[in-house]
MIDREN-918805 format. One line per field, with one value per residue (C-alpha): residue in three letters; x, y, z. Coordinates in pm, whole numbers. Layout:
# residues N
residuo: c(ALA | ...)
xx: c(X | ...)
yy: c(Y | ...)
zz: c(Z | ...)
# end
This chain:
# residues 660
residuo: c(MET | SER | THR | PRO | ASP | ALA | VAL | PRO | VAL | SER | LEU | ALA | GLU | ILE | ALA | ARG | ILE | ALA | GLY | VAL | GLY | ARG | ALA | ALA | VAL | SER | ASN | TRP | ARG | ARG | ARG | HIS | ASP | SER | PHE | PRO | MET | ARG | ILE | GLY | GLY | THR | ASP | VAL | SER | PRO | GLN | PHE | SER | LEU | GLY | GLU | VAL | GLU | GLN | TRP | LEU | ARG | ASP | ASN | GLY | LYS | LEU | ARG | ASP | ILE | GLY | GLY | ARG | GLU | LEU | LEU | TRP | PRO | ARG | PHE | GLU | ALA | LEU | GLY | SER | ARG | ASN | GLU | SER | GLY | LEU | ALA | VAL | ALA | GLU | ALA | ALA | ARG | ARG | MET | ARG | SER | SER | LYS | ALA | ARG | ILE | ALA | HIS | PRO | GLU | LEU | SER | ALA | GLN | THR | ARG | ASP | LEU | VAL | ALA | GLU | ALA | ALA | LYS | LEU | GLY | ARG | ALA | GLU | GLY | PRO | ARG | GLU | THR | PHE | GLU | PHE | LEU | LEU | GLN | ARG | TRP | LEU | GLU | THR | HIS | VAL | ARG | GLN | LEU | SER | THR | THR | PRO | PRO | GLN | LEU | ALA | ALA | LEU | MET | VAL | ARG | ILE | ALA | LEU | ALA | VAL | ARG | ILE | GLY | PRO | GLU | LYS | ASP | GLY | LEU | THR | VAL | LEU | ASP | PRO | ALA | CYS | GLY | THR | GLY | HIS | LEU | ALA | ALA | ALA | THR | ALA | GLN | GLU | TYR | GLY | ARG | PRO | GLY | LEU | GLU | LEU | LEU | ALA | CYS | GLU | LEU | ASP | ALA | ALA | LEU | ALA | ALA | LEU | ALA | SER | ALA | ARG | LEU | GLU | PHE | VAL | THR | GLU | ASP | ARG | ASP | ILE | ARG | THR | ARG | VAL | ALA | THR | ALA | ASP | ALA | LEU | ARG | GLU | ASP | PRO | PHE | GLY | GLY | ILE | LYS | ALA | ASP | ILE | ALA | LEU | CYS | ASN | PRO | PRO | PHE | ASN | GLU | ARG | ASP | TRP | GLY | TYR | GLU | GLU | LEU | ALA | THR | ASP | GLN | ARG | TRP | THR | HIS | GLY | LEU | PRO | PRO | ARG | THR | GLU | PRO | GLU | LEU | ALA | TRP | VAL | GLN | HIS | LEU | PHE | SER | HIS | LEU | LYS | PRO | GLY | GLY | SER | ALA | VAL | VAL | VAL | LEU | PRO | PRO | ALA | VAL | ALA | SER | ARG | LYS | ALA | GLY | ARG | ARG | ILE | ARG | GLY | SER | LEU | LEU | ARG | THR | GLY | ALA | LEU | ARG | ALA | VAL | VAL | SER | LEU | PRO | PRO | GLY | SER | ALA | GLN | PRO | HIS | SER | VAL | SER | LEU | GLN | LEU | TRP | ILE | LEU | GLN | ALA | ALA | ALA | ASP | GLY | SER | ALA | ALA | PRO | PRO | SER | GLN | ASP | ALA | LEU | LEU | VAL | ASP | ALA | THR | ARG | PHE | ALA | ARG | PRO | GLY | SER | ARG | GLU | PRO | SER | PRO | ASP | TRP | GLY | SER | LEU | GLY | SER | PHE | VAL | LEU | THR | ALA | MET | ALA | THR | LEU | ASP | HIS | PRO | GLY | GLN | ASP | PRO | PRO | GLU | GLY | ALA | VAL | ARG | VAL | PRO | LEU | LEU | ASP | LEU | LEU | ASP | ASP | GLU | VAL | ASP | VAL | THR | PRO | GLY | ARG | TYR | THR | ALA | SER | THR | ALA | GLU | PRO | THR | SER | LYS | GLU | LEU | LEU | ALA | ASN | TRP | ASP | GLU | PHE | GLY | SER | LEU | LEU | THR | ASP | LEU | ALA | ASP | HIS | ALA | ARG | HIS | LEU | SER | VAL | LEU | GLY | PHE | GLU | ALA | GLY | ALA | PRO | GLN | THR | THR | ALA | THR | VAL | GLY | ASP | LEU | VAL | LYS | ALA | GLY | ALA | LEU | THR | LEU | ARG | ALA | GLY | GLN | GLN | PRO | LEU | GLU | SER | VAL | THR | PRO | ALA | ARG | GLY | ALA | THR | VAL | PRO | LEU | LEU | THR | VAL | ALA | ASP | LEU | LEU | HIS | ASP | GLY | ALA | PRO | GLY | GLY | VAL | LEU | PRO | ALA | ASP | SER | ALA | HIS | ALA | VAL | ALA | GLU | GLU | GLY | ASP | VAL | VAL | VAL | ALA | GLY | VAL | ILE | ARG | ALA | PHE | LYS | ALA | TRP | VAL | HIS | GLU | GLY | PRO | PRO | VAL | ALA | LEU | GLY | PRO | GLN | LEU | HIS | ALA | LEU | ARG | VAL | ASP | PRO | GLU | LYS | LEU | ASP | ALA | HIS | PHE | LEU | ALA | GLY | CYS | LEU | ARG | ALA | PRO | ALA | ASN | GLY | ARG | GLN | ALA | GLY | THR | HIS | ALA | SER | SER | SER | SER | ARG | VAL | ASP | ILE | ARG | ARG | LEU | GLN | VAL | LEU | GLN | LEU | PRO | LEU | GLU | ARG | GLN | THR | ALA | TYR | ALA | GLU | THR | PHE | ARG | ARG | LEU | ARG | ALA | PHE | GLU | ALA | LEU | VAL | VAL | LYS | ALA | GLU | ARG | SER | GLY | LYS | GLY | LEU | VAL | SER | ASP | MET | SER | ASP | ARG | LEU | ALA | ALA | GLY | GLY | LEU | THR | THR)
xx: c(13 | 300 | 211 | 58 | -290 | -350 | -237 | -547 | -511 | -717 | -850 | -596 | -312 | -425 | -427 | -48 | 45 | -81 | 40 | -322 | -586 | -820 | -1123 | -964 | -961 | -1340 | -1390 | -1207 | -1417 | -1752 | -1676 | -1495 | -1688 | -1344 | -1198 | -1111 | -1400 | -1367 | -1206 | -1286 | -1353 | -1655 | -1866 | -1736 | -1375 | -1314 | -988 | -894 | -625 | -261 | -191 | -559 | -524 | -138 | -279 | -583 | -368 | -107 | -365 | -559 | -260 | -247 | 93 | 313 | 684 | 590 | 882 | 825 | 874 | 487 | 407 | 636 | 527 | 161 | 310 | 540 | 240 | 12 | 269 | 42 | 296 | 462 | 729 | 744 | 741 | 1007 | 1249 | 1180 | 1287 | 1575 | 1679 | 1594 | 1839 | 2126 | 2050 | 2075 | 2398 | 2554 | 2366 | 2584 | 2464 | 2348 | 1986 | 2012 | 1680 | 1607 | 1263 | 1134 | 869 | 971 | 716 | 910 | 1242 | 1084 | 961 | 1304 | 1506 | 1236 | 1281 | 1665 | 1706 | 1476 | 1691 | 2024 | 1817 | 1667 | 1928 | 1963 | 1998 | 1649 | 1456 | 1538 | 1473 | 1076 | 1010 | 1120 | 929 | 588 | 670 | 681 | 352 | 199 | 263 | 276 | 20 | 249 | 573 | 734 | 1000 | 1243 | 1201 | 1505 | 1507 | 1442 | 1778 | 1980 | 1909 | 1995 | 2343 | 2429 | 2336 | 2522 | 2856 | 2830 | 2754 | 3057 | 3386 | 3696 | 3944 | 3905 | 4021 | 3919 | 3703 | 3395 | 3200 | 2798 | 2538 | 2177 | 2049 | 1666 | 1721 | 1432 | 1522 | 1837 | 1697 | 1934 | 2257 | 2172 | 2184 | 2497 | 2672 | 2547 | 2619 | 2979 | 3224 | 3565 | 3696 | 3697 | 3322 | 3202 | 2782 | 2663 | 2305 | 2044 | 1679 | 1481 | 1246 | 1386 | 1231 | 1354 | 1692 | 1740 | 1604 | 1846 | 2122 | 2032 | 1979 | 2314 | 2499 | 2343 | 2425 | 2793 | 2888 | 3266 | 3323 | 3538 | 3259 | 3228 | 2856 | 2715 | 2383 | 2252 | 1923 | 1879 | 1640 | 1931 | 1768 | 1771 | 2074 | 2292 | 2498 | 2731 | 2831 | 3157 | 3190 | 3176 | 3055 | 3159 | 2804 | 2471 | 2140 | 1773 | 1421 | 1309 | 986 | 750 | 535 | 660 | 611 | 743 | 1090 | 1236 | 1202 | 1223 | 1535 | 1712 | 1664 | 2040 | 2186 | 2487 | 2360 | 2109 | 2377 | 2107 | 1846 | 1628 | 1391 | 1000 | 812 | 589 | 933 | 1083 | 1215 | 1436 | 1572 | 1679 | 1849 | 2056 | 2131 | 2247 | 2465 | 2637 | 2804 | 2936 | 3285 | 3393 | 3294 | 3067 | 2736 | 2377 | 2054 | 1732 | 1378 | 1138 | 763 | 694 | 563 | 887 | 984 | 754 | 617 | 593 | 758 | 1100 | 1178 | 1429 | 1625 | 1588 | 1744 | 2031 | 2080 | 2077 | 2310 | 2586 | 2577 | 2456 | 2153 | 2284 | 1975 | 1608 | 1454 | 1042 | 969 | 690 | 397 | 465 | 825 | 806 | 507 | 255 | 253 | -1 | 256 | 538 | 794 | 1087 | 1494 | 1729 | 2088 | 2306 | 2700 | 2964 | 3169 | 3520 | 3768 | 3524 | 3403 | 3085 | 3111 | 2846 | 3022 | 2788 | 2527 | 2279 | 2049 | 1996 | 1594 | 1473 | 1130 | 1119 | 734 | 654 | 842 | 535 | 495 | 143 | -142 | -55 | -324 | -88 | 130 | 449 | 780 | 986 | 1274 | 1512 | 1420 | 1371 | 1721 | 1901 | 1724 | 1841 | 2199 | 2193 | 2078 | 2288 | 2652 | 2566 | 2564 | 2895 | 2950 | 2781 | 2878 | 2652 | 2272 | 2075 | 1814 | 1433 | 1277 | 1584 | 1687 | 1940 | 1819 | 1974 | 2016 | 1914 | 1572 | 1515 | 1558 | 1269 | 990 | 880 | 1205 | 1005 | 1224 | 934 | 1082 | 795 | 755 | 1026 | 1047 | 698 | 701 | 539 | 654 | 399 | 338 | 545 | 342 | 487 | 333 | -6 | -74 | -18 | -232 | -480 | -420 | -473 | -795 | -927 | -802 | -1051 | -1354 | -1298 | -1268 | -1589 | -1778 | -1704 | -1852 | -2103 | -2205 | -2196 | -2396 | -2675 | -2811 | -2833 | -3222 | -3466 | -3740 | -4043 | -4258 | -4078 | -4092 | -3734 | -3675 | -3413 | -3257 | -3079 | -2726 | -2860 | -3023 | -2725 | -2499 | -2786 | -2784 | -2371 | -2342 | -2104 | -1957 | -1972 | -1687 | -1767 | -1443 | -1444 | -1272 | -902 | -788 | -578 | -394 | -265 | 89 | 175 | 337 | 723 | 697 | 338 | 122 | -161 | -293 | -584 | -897 | -1162 | -1456 | -1290 | -1024 | -1288 | -1416 | -1061 | -913 | -995 | -636 | -568 | -432 | -302 | -173 | -259 | -84 | -219 | -338 | -526 | -752 | -1093 | -1160 | -898 | -982 | -839 | -806 | -1152 | -1367 | -1655 | -1605 | -1903 | -1927 | -2226 | -2248 | -2459 | -2222 | -1976 | -2211 | -2051 | -1952 | -1657 | -1428 | -1132 | -787 | -439 | -271 | -488 | -635 | -803 | -1114 | -1232 | -1592 | -1885 | -1673 | -1759 | -1590 | -1814 | -1649 | -1819 | -1879 | -1773 | -1952 | -2291 | -2188 | -2006 | -1785 | -1875 | -2189 | -2270 | -2078 | -2306 | -2608 | -2512 | -2376 | -2729 | -2801 | -3165 | -3012 | -2881 | -3138 | -3436 | -3130 | -3060 | -3160 | -3274 | -3292 | -2977 | -2622 | -2498 | -2734 | -2590 | -2683 | -2788 | -2585 | -2772 | -3087 | -2944 | -3085 | -2933 | -3087 | -3168 | -3001 | -2820 | -2457 | -2417 | -2641 | -2476 | -2157 | -2343 | -2487 | -2108 | -1959 | -2199 | -2115 | -1732 | -1786 | -2029 | -1767 | -1496 | -1744 | -1776 | -1384 | -1329 | -1565 | -1388 | -1090 | -1220 | -1306 | -1010 | -813 | -1049 | -1020 | -678 | -619 | -857 | -611 | -341 | -475 | -595 | -256 | -76 | -346 | -286 | 83 | -7 | 216 | -65 | -1 | -343)
yy: c(35 | 255 | 354 | 698 | 556 | 346 | 594 | 746 | 1126 | 1320 | 1714 | 1803 | 1621 | 1779 | 2124 | 2078 | 1911 | 2200 | 2476 | 2608 | 2581 | 2278 | 2555 | 2583 | 2225 | 2205 | 2485 | 2353 | 2003 | 2214 | 2393 | 2192 | 1900 | 1733 | 1706 | 1385 | 1146 | 993 | 637 | 556 | 722 | 896 | 1176 | 1380 | 1244 | 1135 | 1009 | 1068 | 881 | 1079 | 1003 | 1165 | 1456 | 1489 | 1492 | 1748 | 1964 | 2001 | 2034 | 2327 | 2497 | 2465 | 2300 | 2567 | 2566 | 2236 | 2003 | 1592 | 1530 | 1655 | 1423 | 1132 | 1165 | 1002 | 693 | 622 | 683 | 434 | 175 | 146 | -37 | 234 | -21 | -47 | 318 | 421 | 165 | 265 | 635 | 514 | 276 | 590 | 827 | 553 | 545 | 911 | 934 | 667 | 486 | 176 | 133 | -236 | -268 | -308 | -419 | -706 | -788 | -451 | -566 | -510 | -240 | -92 | -124 | 54 | 323 | 367 | 396 | 663 | 859 | 836 | 947 | 1234 | 1299 | 1325 | 1580 | 1803 | 1747 | 1456 | 1566 | 1824 | 1518 | 1316 | 1578 | 1631 | 1287 | 1203 | 1509 | 1387 | 1035 | 1199 | 1403 | 1092 | 855 | 1096 | 904 | 639 | 798 | 1047 | 1277 | 1516 | 1880 | 2018 | 2299 | 2061 | 1845 | 2117 | 2262 | 1926 | 1908 | 2278 | 2135 | 1829 | 2034 | 2262 | 2009 | 1753 | 1820 | 1686 | 1854 | 2070 | 1856 | 1706 | 1351 | 1328 | 1012 | 1046 | 785 | 770 | 447 | 496 | 724 | 708 | 910 | 1063 | 1376 | 1404 | 1264 | 1494 | 1812 | 1712 | 1695 | 2023 | 2181 | 2016 | 2210 | 1972 | 1689 | 1361 | 1325 | 962 | 927 | 585 | 549 | 254 | 215 | -110 | -29 | -112 | 160 | 452 | 315 | 277 | 639 | 752 | 606 | 788 | 1128 | 1068 | 986 | 1330 | 1539 | 1416 | 1434 | 1550 | 1610 | 1422 | 1223 | 861 | 691 | 402 | 308 | -52 | -235 | -333 | -321 | -121 | -259 | -623 | -636 | -360 | -334 | -104 | -304 | -147 | 135 | 493 | 797 | 1166 | 1260 | 1061 | 1188 | 1011 | 1074 | 718 | 563 | 624 | 407 | 100 | -198 | -481 | -323 | -642 | -662 | -1024 | -1115 | -801 | -826 | -917 | -655 | -512 | -161 | -106 | 31 | 250 | -4 | -272 | -37 | -127 | -276 | 31 | 248 | 169 | 573 | 479 | 173 | 406 | 631 | 391 | 275 | 611 | 678 | 340 | 456 | 741 | 828 | 988 | 1356 | 1275 | 1375 | 1293 | 1446 | 1256 | 1361 | 1241 | 1263 | 1443 | 1156 | 1029 | 1272 | 1194 | 834 | 642 | 316 | 526 | 720 | 493 | 508 | 877 | 922 | 694 | 898 | 1217 | 1094 | 1009 | 1298 | 1173 | 1327 | 1684 | 1913 | 1883 | 2090 | 2139 | 2222 | 2444 | 2227 | 2157 | 2116 | 1758 | 1496 | 1475 | 1867 | 1878 | 1780 | 1971 | 1731 | 1734 | 1719 | 1506 | 1603 | 1340 | 1342 | 1084 | 1209 | 1293 | 1128 | 808 | 815 | 742 | 1136 | 1407 | 1683 | 1902 | 1870 | 2027 | 1990 | 2269 | 2272 | 2490 | 2544 | 2666 | 2601 | 3011 | 3012 | 2905 | 3153 | 3342 | 3393 | 3068 | 2835 | 2529 | 2465 | 2596 | 2752 | 3047 | 2853 | 3180 | 3274 | 2918 | 2816 | 3122 | 3075 | 2731 | 2754 | 3070 | 2823 | 2579 | 2772 | 2784 | 2427 | 2443 | 2796 | 2762 | 3136 | 3241 | 3228 | 3080 | 3296 | 3338 | 3032 | 2816 | 2705 | 2503 | 2276 | 2092 | 1713 | 1682 | 1876 | 1648 | 1289 | 1307 | 1031 | 1145 | 1229 | 1456 | 1625 | 1824 | 2182 | 2347 | 2236 | 2430 | 2733 | 2862 | 3188 | 3345 | 3680 | 3939 | 4182 | 4504 | 4812 | 4781 | 4469 | 4560 | 4853 | 4615 | 4379 | 4676 | 4778 | 4437 | 4406 | 4731 | 4613 | 4294 | 4523 | 4714 | 4425 | 4308 | 4627 | 4606 | 4254 | 4351 | 4668 | 4445 | 4153 | 4370 | 4509 | 4186 | 4129 | 3810 | 3778 | 3656 | 3346 | 3267 | 2885 | 2735 | 2387 | 2188 | 1876 | 1605 | 1511 | 1168 | 1311 | 1483 | 1156 | 999 | 1286 | 1263 | 1590 | 1491 | 1195 | 1099 | 937 | 797 | 792 | 509 | 407 | 323 | -36 | -51 | -365 | -145 | -132 | 196 | 181 | 272 | 622 | 646 | 848 | 1138 | 1316 | 1198 | 1409 | 1317 | 1448 | 1479 | 1727 | 1936 | 2003 | 2047 | 2312 | 2168 | 2024 | 1685 | 1472 | 1170 | 1035 | 688 | 491 | 623 | 300 | 244 | 567 | 522 | 818 | 1127 | 1502 | 1669 | 2022 | 2173 | 1885 | 1950 | 1800 | 1758 | 1627 | 1434 | 1457 | 1732 | 1832 | 1908 | 1954 | 2181 | 2177 | 2348 | 2356 | 2175 | 2356 | 2219 | 1889 | 1565 | 1445 | 1117 | 1185 | 950 | 806 | 1099 | 1295 | 1255 | 1429 | 1540 | 1607 | 1811 | 1814 | 2196 | 2199 | 2150 | 2299 | 2532 | 2382 | 2691 | 2699 | 2349 | 2369 | 2705 | 2518 | 2227 | 2402 | 2601 | 2460 | 2407 | 2178 | 1948 | 1968 | 1811 | 1570 | 1441 | 1086 | 1231 | 1533 | 1518 | 1657 | 1310 | 1278 | 1175 | 1345 | 1186 | 1353 | 1221 | 1382 | 1712 | 2006 | 2225 | 2472 | 2364 | 2696 | 2736 | 2766 | 3102 | 3216 | 2988 | 3217 | 3498 | 3276 | 3118 | 3461 | 3563 | 3227 | 3291 | 3639 | 3518 | 3241 | 3496 | 3694 | 3406 | 3357 | 3692 | 3708 | 3389 | 3565 | 3896 | 3706 | 3501 | 3866 | 4006 | 3772 | 3764 | 4151 | 4137 | 3851 | 4100 | 4384 | 4226 | 4066 | 4427 | 4601 | 4345 | 4411 | 4794 | 5057 | 5220 | 5563 | 5689)
zz: c(27 | -92 | -435 | -414 | -585 | -282 | -39 | 138 | 289 | 478 | 393 | 658 | 505 | 149 | 354 | 439 | 101 | -69 | 205 | 273 | 564 | 549 | 495 | 176 | 89 | 169 | -39 | -356 | -283 | -289 | -572 | -826 | -944 | -1068 | -699 | -618 | -511 | -160 | -129 | 220 | 578 | 659 | 549 | 886 | 807 | 448 | 283 | -102 | -285 | -287 | -630 | -746 | -523 | -592 | -1001 | -943 | -759 | -1041 | -1297 | -1111 | -1038 | -640 | -557 | -583 | -386 | -221 | -191 | -248 | 126 | 179 | -79 | 76 | 405 | 341 | 173 | 509 | 716 | 496 | 596 | 896 | 1154 | 1391 | 1378 | 998 | 927 | 1203 | 1060 | 734 | 815 | 978 | 669 | 411 | 661 | 595 | 249 | 176 | 319 | 127 | -161 | -134 | 235 | 292 | 402 | 802 | 883 | 626 | 783 | 601 | 310 | -54 | -67 | 242 | 71 | -247 | -69 | 106 | -193 | -360 | -36 | -2 | -357 | -296 | -25 | -171 | -402 | -147 | 130 | 342 | 667 | 636 | 446 | 736 | 1017 | 855 | 824 | 1186 | 1312 | 1091 | 1257 | 1624 | 1565 | 1385 | 1684 | 1974 | 2181 | 2186 | 2263 | 2523 | 2409 | 2559 | 2398 | 2256 | 2516 | 2798 | 2688 | 2647 | 2968 | 3094 | 2942 | 3061 | 3441 | 3370 | 3267 | 3576 | 3817 | 3720 | 3920 | 3691 | 3501 | 3205 | 2917 | 2580 | 2610 | 2744 | 2795 | 2794 | 2856 | 2782 | 2926 | 2778 | 2459 | 2260 | 1967 | 2061 | 2184 | 2495 | 2332 | 2027 | 2261 | 2402 | 2094 | 2009 | 2364 | 2385 | 2175 | 2247 | 2060 | 2202 | 2307 | 2317 | 2305 | 2462 | 2428 | 2467 | 2371 | 2429 | 2116 | 1773 | 1582 | 1837 | 1832 | 1473 | 1443 | 1747 | 1555 | 1230 | 1415 | 1564 | 1224 | 1135 | 1451 | 1450 | 1084 | 1051 | 1426 | 1635 | 1800 | 1891 | 1913 | 1995 | 2016 | 2154 | 2154 | 2429 | 2776 | 3007 | 3340 | 3243 | 3039 | 3068 | 2715 | 2876 | 3244 | 3373 | 3156 | 3361 | 3241 | 3256 | 3262 | 3278 | 3112 | 3109 | 3046 | 3147 | 3136 | 3421 | 3621 | 3432 | 3682 | 3503 | 3498 | 3642 | 4001 | 4081 | 3847 | 3979 | 4328 | 4373 | 4147 | 4254 | 4137 | 4436 | 4669 | 4841 | 4845 | 4651 | 4454 | 4548 | 4283 | 4248 | 4213 | 3886 | 3851 | 4133 | 3948 | 3689 | 3969 | 4077 | 3734 | 3623 | 3946 | 3916 | 3557 | 3715 | 3728 | 4064 | 3989 | 3762 | 3713 | 3613 | 3547 | 3520 | 3418 | 3688 | 3779 | 4099 | 4313 | 4331 | 4575 | 4824 | 4806 | 5110 | 4930 | 4783 | 5134 | 5245 | 4887 | 4915 | 5231 | 5141 | 4844 | 5055 | 5330 | 5078 | 4894 | 4560 | 4511 | 4510 | 4402 | 4291 | 4020 | 4008 | 3645 | 3509 | 3335 | 2982 | 3009 | 2855 | 2861 | 3035 | 2948 | 3257 | 3510 | 3708 | 3632 | 3835 | 3730 | 3970 | 3987 | 4112 | 4124 | 4219 | 4503 | 4353 | 4563 | 4562 | 4916 | 5062 | 5262 | 5144 | 5004 | 5210 | 5473 | 5272 | 4923 | 4683 | 4651 | 4330 | 4246 | 3894 | 3830 | 3800 | 3499 | 3270 | 3011 | 3094 | 2853 | 2637 | 2562 | 2630 | 2905 | 2801 | 2993 | 2931 | 2857 | 2860 | 3194 | 3354 | 3220 | 3342 | 3673 | 3720 | 3616 | 3837 | 4123 | 4036 | 4036 | 4422 | 4472 | 4561 | 4704 | 5074 | 5126 | 4828 | 4842 | 4569 | 4413 | 4524 | 4467 | 4568 | 4863 | 5096 | 5321 | 5590 | 5556 | 5914 | 5763 | 5560 | 5700 | 5894 | 5830 | 5509 | 5317 | 5105 | 4871 | 4695 | 4668 | 4660 | 5033 | 5136 | 4888 | 4973 | 5075 | 5417 | 5378 | 5406 | 5065 | 5064 | 4979 | 4608 | 4584 | 4751 | 4507 | 4209 | 4347 | 4390 | 4024 | 3899 | 4091 | 3945 | 3556 | 3613 | 3745 | 3426 | 3229 | 3379 | 3335 | 2958 | 2946 | 3104 | 2904 | 2613 | 2751 | 2944 | 2631 | 2448 | 2374 | 2358 | 2175 | 2404 | 2338 | 2019 | 1939 | 1861 | 1753 | 1917 | 1890 | 2117 | 2113 | 2034 | 1712 | 1600 | 1664 | 1439 | 1166 | 1181 | 1282 | 1534 | 1722 | 2091 | 2284 | 2675 | 2920 | 3123 | 3456 | 3400 | 3480 | 3798 | 3607 | 3308 | 3276 | 3103 | 2766 | 2766 | 2736 | 2622 | 2828 | 2824 | 3082 | 3266 | 3348 | 3617 | 3746 | 4070 | 3884 | 3767 | 4134 | 4267 | 4034 | 3655 | 3618 | 3500 | 3813 | 3656 | 3372 | 3162 | 2913 | 2582 | 2440 | 2725 | 2729 | 2597 | 2491 | 2424 | 2360 | 2138 | 2058 | 1922 | 2054 | 2319 | 2664 | 2896 | 3267 | 3276 | 3660 | 3792 | 4111 | 3811 | 3537 | 3259 | 2892 | 2713 | 2406 | 2470 | 2382 | 2414 | 2411 | 2397 | 2729 | 2854 | 3008 | 3321 | 3384 | 3368 | 3092 | 2699 | 2432 | 2095 | 1800 | 1531 | 1157 | 1132 | 796 | 1011 | 1396 | 1555 | 1857 | 2078 | 1989 | 2110 | 2442 | 2497 | 2446 | 2634 | 2926 | 3037 | 3382 | 3239 | 2993 | 3270 | 3517 | 3245 | 3136 | 3500 | 3588 | 3950 | 4160 | 4392 | 4340 | 4254 | 3964 | 3630 | 3332 | 2989 | 2746 | 2486 | 2628 | 2623 | 2383 | 2115 | 1916 | 1551 | 1376 | 1040 | 1090 | 972 | 1268 | 1510 | 1483 | 1655 | 1966 | 1967 | 1980 | 2292 | 2450 | 2427 | 2601 | 2857 | 2939 | 2970 | 3190 | 3399 | 3426 | 3541 | 3806 | 3923 | 3923 | 4045 | 4352 | 4405 | 4369 | 4607 | 4882 | 4829 | 4885 | 5193 | 5341 | 5244 | 5414 | 5712 | 5772 | 5729 | 5948 | 6204 | 6228 | 6290 | 6133 | 5948 | 5820 | 5669)
# end
């Protein structure tokens, strides 16, 4: 299924090939009788023949300045298997660099080999590295739910931290290890950040496709440089391919919550110098694996979920890491730094004693809370990487200088204070400010409150003048009717199975009704392949229980839905998503669709009513619904800001010093 005629493409893929928006493609389809006929999919998500689409675009002069890469990628995607397409991209990269390279993966089908040869030819014509990076990025985007990658900015920061913390002579030559390398983000960042000769990159990955892609990437990154690379395909915990090798630096973004990590067969392993990791603490197995590979004075930086810092099962190992000086610092990152994006991940910084002793180099640990560096006003969680990197590196510079105070938001905590019954190394627990606001800060808070009131008044002026025609009959349809008519699709979230083992590095945030009642942010993660219902950007999400009843248009990265949450995906030619969400969230709508009249009542989503209006009339309603939601958000924000001012002013008044 690799020939263009046999490859199906969606409207979104056609838009990308032609370099236009999806709406433009929909217009072409309506206005031009010659537009290719649908060969698959559904009325809502039709699919077309790539070959026919390409010919139509050329015949109608709509294929301008678009390279062959966009036309090539759908054929890789049509291979179906993630493993097959990944190995094909890696094989194409090898052939781009050398047309005489032997096939490294004989298990690839004959059709796949033909596609590899064609991709290699195109790559040599349009630029091998650029073509590979394009194919790799598209592959990662296609399989984003099954993979966990390290963003380039975070990878670069981890390398800089490790280089800053490492104790050793400044000389050429550095050995760097990543035992769970994925597609090689951390190794590639090391090659870019370390400019001296004699760099050796050692990487390991269990997944054969990821290992092949990592190897291909490093071949391009290290081209014409004095860098040795070795990428092994193995389970680093069970069958360490680099056993006995010591590294100057170890970097890792290991798989989270992987219970089947080898607890039984590795019970007596010599790497567990700080204690056998419990079955439920695989991350601490990776921490000790990294530490066992460090040379004296070497440093390691590892990405971990925040629960590792406080879970009861791991307190004994955390205590040993602190007492021996192995764990030097913990950094809490802002949400959005890496997958899962809704979680504030942590960096643990480890260091082996320069003299090989077990005595700690200092009597404290550095805890850094960098969660405030989330970029304000962004739809998706996204850190301010420039400010974040500067702050963290400034804090790291004080690590071995007891007389130098760390910046605000970072604190040295004596080991005696950390080694209590909990051994909790969560930075926010120790860096939370309890200082009273200054007069300048109070004035700024009052200005912010005044700005909120101004915005509220502006929305109130617009909303208060709206008129409503009394007694006018309105036609409605239920969600169930709209589903039958093909105007939308409905998917219901389910309770995740406790027995499901998360796939390696493949997680998606999990949103539940309890999260909505708390702060609205997803409170857990799920393996992507076990999520029954996932809300994508633009989907309408409905909470089907009276005590948390609401509906909204989801914005941001995909999120898995728990029980009593539902995802509705509209046909944009029939329904406006914001119009639908506004109709559904009306309190009266929830009451009439409720199963009984208590706060725990469930809402029958299919019975919710939606106004029947033409698409062009829905726009005005959608805009008003948006303004009403913005007004609601401002009311909540103003209430929170006002209560904060009352609290701060009360504290200042009770402390005395009133001047006017």
